[in-house]
N, C-alpha and C positions, 0 to 999 in steps of 0.2 A: 176858720179857728181865730175869735179873737185872743191874745196874750197881752195881761194884765204887771206891765212892770211897774216900780218904781221906788219912792225912797220915803223911809219916814220921818224926819225931822220930827222936834220939840221946839214949840213955836218958841217960848223964848229964848233962846242959847244957842238953836239953829244944828241941833249937835243929834247926829244918828241916834233913833232908838230901837235898841235889840230884843226877839222876846216879844215884841206887839204881834199881838193874835190878830187875824185877817178871816174874816170868813166871807163867805160866796152864799149873800141870798138866795144865787141863782139856781143853787146846788146846793140844798143844804147838807151838813157833813162835810165837808168839799174842805179843811182851811190850813193854812199854811203859819208860820210863825217870819219875823220878820231876819236879817244876819246880824251875826254886829256892824258894820258898817248898815242899817238901815235898811237893808234891800232885798225886794220883794219879788218873786214870777208868780204868773195863775196862768193857768191854762183851761178857757171854755170854748168847751165845742159842744153842745147842750142849749137845748131853747127856754126858753123862765116866764112859763107862763103860753108860750104859744109864742108868745111875736120876738119877735128880730136882737140877734144872737146876744145877749147884753151881757154886765156885769153889775151886781150889786155888790159892793162892796164894804164891808161894817171893819173897821180898824178898834181891838179895844188892849187899854198898855191899862192896866190899878196903878191907881195916882197917875189917872189922867180920862178925862173929855170920852169918850166911847164916840166917835167919825160916824157916818160912813157916807157914803160916795155911791153916783151913779156912772161905770163910765161904759161908750160910745164905739173909739178904738183902742188902736196900739197905741199914738203914743202914748210913753212912760211919763209919768203921776208925782209929784210933788204934796206928800202932804204932808198938813204941819196939825202934833194933834196940843192939848192948850194941857195943862195941869189942873188936878182939881183944887177948884180953891177949901 
């Protein structure tokens, strides 16, 4: 079992972003939002298309550019989202 944890920050201000929607693309329908401190934690126990256990996480928030990240291990992530221009 792999757990993806981390924090999502504004690319410019470096402040935590609350209510960022995190979609686990390997497990459709499984999503979570960040807390007020920008923190998140997801647990994946399945396999994505028969490959090794993996996360393909999509981070989205209104007013920000959506980002997708491939996560290979349980190391904490720091994700920076850029504001849309």
